[in-house]
C-alpha positions as CSV (number, residue, x, y, z in Angstrom):
1,X,-20.2,0.9,1.5
2,X,-22.5,-1.3,3.5
3,X,-21.4,-2.6,6.9
4,X,-21.0,-6.3,7.4
5,X,-23.2,-8.5,9.7
6,X,-21.8,-10.0,12.8
7,X,-20.2,-13.4,12.3
8,X,-22.5,-16.4,13.0
9,X,-21.5,-18.0,16.3
10,X,-21.4,-21.7,16.8
11,X,-23.6,-23.6,19.2
12,X,-20.8,-24.0,21.7
13,X,-19.9,-20.3,21.6
14,X,-23.5,-19.4,22.4
15,X,-23.4,-22.1,25.1
16,X,-20.4,-20.5,26.8
17,X,-21.7,-17.0,26.7
18,X,-25.0,-18.0,28.3
19,X,-23.7,-20.6,30.7
20,X,-23.2,-18.0,33.5
21,X,-26.9,-17.4,33.5
22,X,-27.4,-20.8,35.1
23,X,-25.5,-19.6,38.2
24,X,-27.5,-16.3,38.3
25,X,-30.7,-18.2,38.2
26,X,-29.5,-20.7,40.8
27,X,-29.3,-17.8,43.3
28,X,-32.5,-16.2,42.0
29,X,-34.5,-19.4,42.3
30,X,-33.2,-20.0,45.9
31,X,-34.4,-16.5,46.7
32,X,-37.8,-16.9,45.0
33,X,-38.6,-20.3,46.5
34,X,-37.3,-19.6,50.1
35,X,-37.4,-15.9,50.9
36,X,-41.1,-16.0,52.0
37,X,-40.4,-19.2,54.0
38,X,-37.4,-17.5,55.8
39,X,-39.4,-14.3,56.5
40,X,-42.4,-16.3,58.0
41,X,-40.0,-18.5,60.0
42,X,-38.5,-15.3,61.5
43,X,-41.9,-14.1,62.5
44,X,-43.3,-12.1,59.6
45,X,-47.2,-12.1,59.4
46,X,-48.6,-13.2,56.0
47,X,-49.9,-9.8,54.9
48,X,-46.5,-8.2,55.7
49,X,-44.5,-10.6,53.5
50,X,-45.2,-8.6,50.2
51,X,-43.7,-5.5,51.9
52,X,-40.5,-7.4,52.8
53,X,-40.2,-8.6,49.2
54,X,-40.2,-4.9,48.0
55,X,-36.5,-5.0,48.3
56,X,-36.1,-7.2,45.3
57,X,-37.8,-5.0,42.7
58,X,-36.7,-1.7,44.2
59,X,-33.0,-2.6,44.0
60,X,-33.5,-3.6,40.4
61,X,-35.2,-0.3,39.6
62,X,-32.2,1.5,41.0
63,X,-29.3,-0.7,39.9
64,X,-30.0,-2.0,36.4
65,X,-30.2,1.2,34.4
66,X,-27.1,2.5,36.2
67,X,-25.2,-0.7,35.6
68,X,-26.4,-0.6,31.9
69,X,-25.2,3.0,31.5
70,X,-21.8,2.2,33.0
71,X,-21.3,-1.0,31.1
72,X,-22.0,0.8,27.8
73,X,-19.1,3.1,28.7
74,X,-16.7,0.5,30.1
75,X,-13.8,-1.0,28.3
76,X,-11.1,-3.0,30.0
77,X,-8.8,-5.9,29.2
78,X,-11.7,-8.1,30.3
79,X,-14.2,-6.3,28.1
80,X,-17.1,-4.1,29.1
81,X,-19.8,-6.6,30.4
82,X,-17.7,-9.3,32.0
83,X,-16.2,-7.2,34.8
84,X,-19.8,-6.6,36.0
85,X,-20.5,-10.4,35.8
86,X,-17.6,-11.0,38.3
87,X,-18.4,-8.1,40.7
88,X,-22.0,-9.2,40.9
89,X,-21.0,-12.9,41.3
90,X,-18.8,-12.2,44.3
91,X,-21.3,-10.0,46.1
92,X,-24.1,-12.5,45.4
93,X,-22.1,-15.4,46.8
94,X,-21.5,-13.6,50.0
95,X,-25.2,-12.7,50.4
96,X,-26.2,-16.3,49.8
97,X,-24.0,-17.4,52.7
98,X,-25.6,-14.8,55.0
99,X,-29.3,-15.0,54.1
100,X,-30.3,-18.3,55.7
101,X,-28.3,-17.5,58.8
102,X,-30.1,-14.2,59.5
103,X,-30.9,-14.1,63.3
104,X,-33.7,-11.6,62.9
105,X,-36.3,-10.5,60.4
106,X,-34.8,-7.1,59.7
107,X,-31.4,-8.7,59.0
108,X,-33.0,-11.1,56.5
109,X,-34.9,-8.3,54.8
110,X,-31.7,-6.2,54.6
111,X,-29.8,-9.2,53.2
112,X,-32.5,-9.6,50.5
113,X,-31.7,-6.1,49.4
114,X,-28.0,-6.9,49.0
115,X,-28.7,-10.3,47.4
116,X,-31.1,-8.9,44.8
117,X,-28.9,-5.9,44.0
118,X,-25.9,-8.1,43.5
119,X,-27.8,-10.5,41.2
120,X,-28.9,-7.4,39.2
121,X,-25.3,-6.3,38.8
122,X,-24.6,-9.5,36.9
123,X,-27.9,-10.0,35.2
124,X,-28.4,-6.8,33.3
125,X,-25.0,-7.0,31.4
126,X,-25.8,-10.6,30.5
127,X,-28.9,-9.4,28.6
128,X,-26.9,-6.8,26.8
129,X,-24.1,-9.3,26.2
130,X,-26.3,-11.4,23.9
131,X,-27.3,-8.2,21.9
132,X,-23.6,-7.3,21.6
133,X,-22.3,-10.6,20.5
134,X,-25.1,-11.9,18.2
135,X,-26.5,-10.7,14.9
136,X,-30.3,-10.1,14.9
137,X,-30.9,-13.5,13.2
138,X,-29.3,-15.4,16.1
139,X,-30.7,-13.3,19.0
140,X,-33.8,-15.4,19.6
141,X,-31.6,-18.4,19.8
142,X,-29.3,-16.7,22.2
143,X,-32.1,-15.6,24.5
144,X,-33.7,-19.0,24.3
145,X,-30.3,-20.5,25.3
146,X,-30.3,-18.2,28.4
147,X,-33.9,-19.4,29.2
148,X,-32.6,-23.0,28.9
149,X,-29.8,-22.3,31.5
150,X,-32.2,-20.4,33.7
151,X,-34.4,-23.5,33.7
152,X,-31.6,-25.9,34.5
153,X,-30.3,-23.7,37.3
154,X,-33.6,-23.2,38.8
155,X,-34.6,-26.9,38.7
156,X,-31.7,-27.9,40.8
157,X,-31.9,-24.9,43.2
158,X,-35.7,-25.2,43.7
159,X,-35.4,-29.0,44.4
160,X,-32.5,-28.7,46.8
161,X,-34.4,-28.5,50.1
162,X,-36.6,-31.3,49.1
163,X,-33.7,-33.5,48.0
164,X,-31.7,-32.7,51.1
165,X,-34.7,-33.7,53.3
166,X,-34.9,-36.9,51.4
167,X,-31.3,-37.7,52.3
168,X,-31.9,-37.1,55.9
169,X,-31.0,-33.4,56.4
170,X,-33.3,-31.8,59.1
171,X,-36.3,-30.1,57.5
172,X,-37.7,-28.6,60.7
173,X,-36.2,-26.4,63.3
174,X,-37.2,-24.6,66.4
175,X,-39.3,-21.4,66.4
176,X,-37.4,-18.7,64.6
177,X,-34.8,-21.0,63.2
178,X,-34.3,-21.7,59.4
179,X,-34.1,-25.5,58.7
180,X,-30.8,-27.1,57.7
181,X,-32.3,-28.1,54.3
182,X,-32.7,-24.4,53.4
183,X,-29.3,-23.3,54.8
184,X,-27.3,-26.0,53.0
185,X,-29.2,-25.3,49.8
186,X,-28.0,-21.7,50.0
187,X,-24.4,-22.8,50.5
188,X,-24.5,-25.0,47.4
189,X,-26.0,-22.1,45.5
190,X,-23.2,-19.8,46.4
191,X,-20.6,-22.2,45.0
192,X,-22.6,-23.0,41.8
193,X,-23.2,-19.3,41.0
194,X,-19.6,-18.3,41.3
195,X,-18.3,-21.2,39.3
196,X,-20.9,-20.8,36.4
197,X,-20.2,-17.1,36.0
198,X,-16.4,-17.7,36.0
199,X,-17.0,-20.2,33.2
200,X,-18.5,-17.5,31.0
201,X,-16.0,-14.8,32.0
202,X,-13.0,-17.0,31.1
203,X,-14.4,-18.8,28.0
204,X,-15.7,-15.8,26.0
205,X,-14.5,-12.6,24.3
206,X,-16.2,-9.3,23.6
207,X,-16.3,-7.0,20.6
208,X,-14.7,-3.6,21.4
209,X,-16.9,-0.5,21.0
210,X,-15.1,0.3,17.7
211,X,-15.8,-3.2,16.3
212,X,-19.5,-3.0,17.3
213,X,-19.8,0.3,15.6
214,X,-18.7,-1.3,12.3
215,X,-21.4,-3.9,12.1
216,X,-24.7,-3.6,10.2
217,X,-26.9,-3.6,13.3
218,X,-25.0,-0.8,15.1
219,X,-27.8,1.6,14.3
220,X,-31.0,-0.4,13.5
221,X,-34.1,1.4,12.4
222,X,-35.6,2.9,15.5
223,X,-39.1,4.4,15.7
224,X,-38.7,7.0,18.4
225,X,-41.6,8.4,20.4
226,X,-41.5,11.6,18.5
227,X,-39.5,14.8,18.3
228,X,-41.8,16.4,20.9
229,X,-40.3,14.2,23.6
230,X,-36.6,15.0,22.8
231,X,-34.8,17.1,25.3
232,X,-35.8,17.6,29.0
233,X,-39.3,17.1,30.2
234,X,-41.4,20.4,30.7
235,X,-41.6,21.6,34.2
236,X,-45.3,21.0,34.3
237,X,-44.8,17.3,33.8
238,X,-42.4,17.1,36.7
239,X,-44.8,19.0,38.8
240,X,-47.8,16.9,37.7
241,X,-46.1,13.6,38.7
242,X,-44.9,15.0,42.0
243,X,-48.4,16.4,42.7
244,X,-50.1,13.0,41.9
245,X,-47.7,11.4,44.4
246,X,-48.4,13.9,47.1
247,X,-52.2,13.8,46.6
248,X,-52.3,10.0,46.6
249,X,-50.2,9.9,49.8
250,X,-52.7,12.4,51.3
251,X,-55.7,10.2,50.4
252,X,-54.1,7.1,51.8
253,X,-53.4,9.0,55.1
254,X,-57.0,10.5,55.2
255,X,-58.7,7.1,54.6
256,X,-56.1,5.3,56.8
257,X,-55.3,3.0,53.9
258,X,-52.7,0.2,53.9
259,X,-49.3,1.7,54.5
260,X,-47.8,-0.3,51.7
261,X,-49.8,1.8,49.3
262,X,-47.5,4.7,50.1
263,X,-45.0,2.9,47.8
264,X,-47.2,3.7,44.8
265,X,-47.5,7.3,45.9
266,X,-43.7,7.4,46.3
267,X,-43.2,6.0,42.8
268,X,-45.2,8.8,41.3
269,X,-43.5,11.5,43.3
270,X,-40.1,10.1,42.6
271,X,-40.7,10.2,38.9
272,X,-41.6,13.8,39.1
273,X,-38.5,14.6,41.1
274,X,-36.4,12.6,38.5
275,X,-37.8,14.7,35.7
276,X,-37.1,17.8,37.6
277,X,-33.5,16.8,38.3
278,X,-32.9,15.9,34.7
279,X,-33.9,19.5,33.7
280,X,-31.3,21.2,36.0
281,X,-28.4,18.8,35.5
282,X,-26.0,19.1,32.5
283,X,-27.1,17.1,29.5
284,X,-23.9,15.0,29.8
285,X,-24.8,13.9,33.3
286,X,-25.7,10.2,33.7
287,X,-29.1,10.9,35.2
288,X,-30.1,13.4,32.5
289,X,-29.0,10.9,29.8
290,X,-30.9,8.0,31.3
291,X,-34.1,10.1,31.6
292,X,-33.6,11.3,28.1
293,X,-33.3,7.7,26.8
294,X,-36.4,6.8,28.8
295,X,-38.5,9.5,27.3
296,X,-37.4,8.7,23.7
297,X,-37.5,4.9,23.9
298,X,-38.4,3.1,20.7
299,X,-42.1,2.3,20.0
300,X,-41.4,-1.4,20.3
301,X,-40.1,-0.9,23.8
302,X,-43.0,1.4,24.8
303,X,-45.5,-1.2,23.8
304,X,-43.6,-4.1,25.3
305,X,-43.8,-2.2,28.6
306,X,-47.5,-3.2,28.9
307,X,-46.7,-6.9,28.1
308,X,-44.0,-6.9,30.7
309,X,-46.2,-5.2,33.3
310,X,-48.9,-7.8,33.3
311,X,-46.4,-10.7,32.9
312,X,-44.2,-9.7,35.9
313,X,-47.2,-8.8,38.1
314,X,-48.4,-12.3,37.7
315,X,-44.9,-13.8,38.4
316,X,-44.4,-11.8,41.5
317,X,-47.8,-12.7,42.8
318,X,-46.9,-16.4,42.3
319,X,-43.5,-16.1,43.9
320,X,-44.9,-14.4,47.0
321,X,-48.0,-16.4,47.7
322,X,-47.6,-19.9,46.3
323,X,-45.9,-21.2,49.5
324,X,-48.8,-20.0,51.7
325,X,-51.4,-21.0,49.2
326,X,-50.2,-24.6,48.6
327,X,-49.3,-25.2,52.3
328,X,-52.8,-23.9,53.4
329,X,-55.0,-25.4,50.7
330,X,-53.2,-28.7,49.8
331,X,-51.5,-29.5,53.1
332,X,-53.9,-27.9,55.5
333,X,-51.1,-26.1,57.4
334,X,-50.7,-22.5,58.5
335,X,-48.1,-22.8,61.4
336,X,-44.6,-22.4,60.0
337,X,-43.1,-24.7,62.7
338,X,-45.4,-27.6,61.7
339,X,-44.2,-30.6,59.7
340,X,-47.1,-30.2,57.3
341,X,-46.2,-26.6,56.5
342,X,-42.6,-27.4,55.9
343,X,-43.6,-30.4,53.8
344,X,-45.9,-28.1,51.7
345,X,-43.1,-25.5,51.4
346,X,-40.7,-28.2,50.1
347,X,-43.3,-29.3,47.6
348,X,-43.5,-25.7,46.4
349,X,-39.8,-25.9,45.8
350,X,-40.5,-29.0,43.7
351,X,-43.2,-27.2,41.8
352,X,-40.9,-24.2,41.2
353,X,-38.2,-26.6,40.1
354,X,-40.7,-28.3,37.8
355,X,-41.8,-25.1,36.0
356,X,-38.2,-24.2,35.5
357,X,-37.6,-27.7,34.1
358,X,-40.5,-27.3,31.7
359,X,-39.1,-23.9,30.8
360,X,-35.8,-25.5,29.9
361,X,-37.5,-27.9,27.5
362,X,-39.7,-25.1,26.2
363,X,-36.6,-23.0,25.4
364,X,-35.5,-25.7,23.0
365,X,-38.8,-25.4,21.1
366,X,-39.0,-21.6,21.0
367,X,-36.7,-21.0,18.0
368,X,-38.7,-23.4,15.7
369,X,-41.9,-21.9,17.2
370,X,-40.8,-18.4,16.2
371,X,-40.0,-19.6,12.7
372,X,-43.5,-21.0,12.4
373,X,-45.6,-18.4,14.2
374,X,-43.4,-15.3,14.6
375,X,-42.2,-13.6,17.8
376,X,-45.5,-12.0,18.7
377,X,-47.9,-15.0,18.2
378,X,-45.5,-17.3,19.9
379,X,-45.3,-15.1,22.9
380,X,-49.1,-14.6,23.1
381,X,-49.7,-18.4,23.0
382,X,-47.1,-19.1,25.7
383,X,-48.4,-16.4,28.0
384,X,-52.0,-17.8,27.7
385,X,-50.7,-21.3,28.6
386,X,-49.1,-19.8,31.7
387,X,-52.3,-18.0,32.6
388,X,-54.3,-21.2,32.3
389,X,-51.7,-23.0,34.5
390,X,-52.0,-20.5,37.3
391,X,-55.8,-20.4,37.2
392,X,-56.0,-24.2,37.2
393,X,-54.3,-24.4,40.7
394,X,-57.5,-23.4,42.3
395,X,-59.4,-26.4,40.9
396,X,-56.8,-29.1,41.7
397,X,-57.1,-31.0,45.0
398,X,-54.2,-33.4,44.8
399,X,-50.9,-31.5,45.2
400,X,-49.2,-33.9,42.8
401,X,-51.4,-32.8,40.0
402,X,-50.1,-29.2,40.5
403,X,-47.2,-30.4,38.4
404,X,-49.6,-30.2,35.4
405,X,-50.2,-26.6,36.2
406,X,-46.5,-26.0,36.1
407,X,-46.3,-27.1,32.5
408,X,-48.1,-23.9,31.4
409,X,-46.2,-21.7,33.9
410,X,-42.9,-23.1,32.6
411,X,-43.7,-22.5,29.0
412,X,-44.7,-18.9,29.8
413,X,-41.5,-18.4,31.9
414,X,-39.3,-19.5,29.1
415,X,-41.0,-17.1,26.7
416,X,-40.9,-14.2,29.2
417,X,-37.2,-14.6,29.5
418,X,-36.5,-14.7,25.8
419,X,-38.9,-13.3,23.3
420,X,-39.4,-9.8,24.7
421,X,-35.6,-9.3,24.6
422,X,-35.4,-10.6,21.1
423,X,-38.1,-8.1,20.1
424,X,-36.4,-5.3,22.0
425,X,-32.8,-5.9,20.9
426,X,-33.6,-5.4,17.3
427,X,-34.9,-1.9,17.9
428,X,-32.1,-0.3,19.9
429,X,-28.7,0.9,18.8
430,X,-25.6,-1.2,19.8
431,X,-24.0,1.8,21.6
432,X,-27.0,2.0,24.0
433,X,-27.7,-1.7,24.4
434,X,-26.8,-1.7,28.1
435,X,-28.8,1.3,29.2
436,X,-31.9,0.3,27.2
437,X,-31.8,-3.2,28.7
438,X,-31.5,-1.5,32.1
439,X,-34.4,0.9,31.3
440,X,-36.4,-2.1,30.1
441,X,-36.0,-3.5,33.6
442,X,-38.3,-0.6,34.8
443,X,-41.2,-2.5,33.2
444,X,-40.2,-5.6,35.2
445,X,-39.7,-3.8,38.4
446,X,-42.7,-1.4,38.5
447,X,-45.3,-4.3,38.3
448,X,-43.4,-6.0,41.1
449,X,-43.5,-2.9,43.2
450,X,-47.2,-2.6,42.5
451,X,-47.7,-6.2,43.5
452,X,-45.7,-5.8,46.7
453,X,-47.5,-2.6,47.6
454,X,-51.1,-3.6,46.7
455,X,-51.4,-7.4,47.0
456,X,-51.4,-7.5,50.8
457,X,-54.3,-4.9,50.8
458,X,-56.1,-6.7,48.0
459,X,-55.8,-10.0,49.8
460,X,-57.6,-8.6,52.9
461,X,-60.1,-6.3,51.2
462,X,-61.1,-8.1,48.0
463,X,-59.7,-11.6,47.9
464,X,-61.2,-13.0,51.1
465,X,-57.8,-13.6,52.7
466,X,-57.2,-16.6,50.4
467,X,-53.7,-16.6,48.9
468,X,-55.0,-19.0,46.2
469,X,-57.2,-16.2,44.9
470,X,-54.0,-14.2,44.3
471,X,-52.7,-16.9,42.0
472,X,-55.9,-16.8,40.0
473,X,-55.5,-13.0,39.7
474,X,-52.0,-13.7,38.4
475,X,-53.3,-16.1,35.8
476,X,-55.7,-13.5,34.5
477,X,-52.9,-11.0,34.4
478,X,-51.0,-13.3,32.0
479,X,-54.0,-13.5,29.7
480,X,-54.1,-9.7,29.5
481,X,-50.3,-9.7,28.8
482,X,-50.9,-12.0,25.9
483,X,-53.4,-9.6,24.3
484,X,-51.0,-6.7,24.7
485,X,-48.4,-8.5,22.6
486,X,-50.5,-8.0,19.5
487,X,-49.7,-4.2,19.6
488,X,-45.9,-4.7,19.5
489,X,-44.2,-4.1,16.1
490,X,-42.3,-7.1,14.9
491,X,-39.8,-7.6,12.1
492,X,-39.8,-10.8,9.9
493,X,-38.2,-13.5,12.0
494,X,-35.2,-15.5,10.8
495,X,-33.7,-17.8,13.5
């Protein structure tokens, strides 16, 4: 007997289950728009800022697959994903209160680790939550609704310092002091994040594991990488990755390369160690199972990895360098204590709020776009619009016209936050939705680690020390990501 499809959820049911993402993005947007500003205010040189940002992707790399694995195996009276929503919300709230009050640079960098790890504790189960609750036909709508709330939360969060300055809150401070506009914005963010996640926790229900197993999409057709990849990796693969990391580290030391490049060497070596550990641990161990799922991921996920790599490399470049690029090129300021620099930094908050606003509007158009063009062609078009937006910033003199650039960036952002997850969720079994969403985060985190490791070196060696050139590089990366979408298998879309 065939198994039934999941019931169709109403608009307001999808609204409630996605509402908490507005709070998550509120905290995420405050971090993205203000972390570089806080670091530079506390004395960080420009080429050291990418290294300080490394906390964000590294914590995601470590936290998300573990949280996904645990949430797949959790069942309480509050469900299996919602307990993680609440734990992450409380920890993030505390970190938001501490971050703008950091007295030294090292405390600010450490707080960013805590802040990003806490956001990830909530964020990963939210992605799996949509896959759990919605039938395949409604998943593009569910992920688009998440994009809508991400846009709304980020608009307000990104605009907050600018709005507070408009209403008379001090936008400058002494050397080494974070302005009141930034501090109060973080306080508001802490309240909004906790309230929004509580709304989702108390207004939704979850299917039990037994109920999920009874639906038609419990075991969707999955094209695995091949039988040869099943089981532990051969020892030679572990040794090869470890050797590549060691050799790369040796070359960096020999040629006295940028110290941040050691992160890339460490990634290669760490993967080799991971493969080796997975061989000696029992097959039931969490690490062995995560590595096994990583090696046998569906073809759709494997090809989406390249799309995600180039997409998130571009985004991370934008988040790190837009403040310095706009303040320097459009406001003629490099000193963090100057009024011009802080005016430029506030305008970047407006730009970031604008692209999130455009993303919220674009999210409303994504479901009909998917119906007309399909998931792949919709995502390609949106990524190319984002690439054009970033590249155009180099050719615009009036900072007000940068809002036009943000239209393309916002459309790409809405697409990046929804369509890859719609493509992925149709190819993984319901019982492993959490761990696969966590593993999928590798392909968001690794490009950010590459960006954090290499962009400071590239800025000095190849890009003439001009942060605006980094944004152009990010735009080109989005164009490449769009081409990679064409290799991703796609089912017929019904939204």
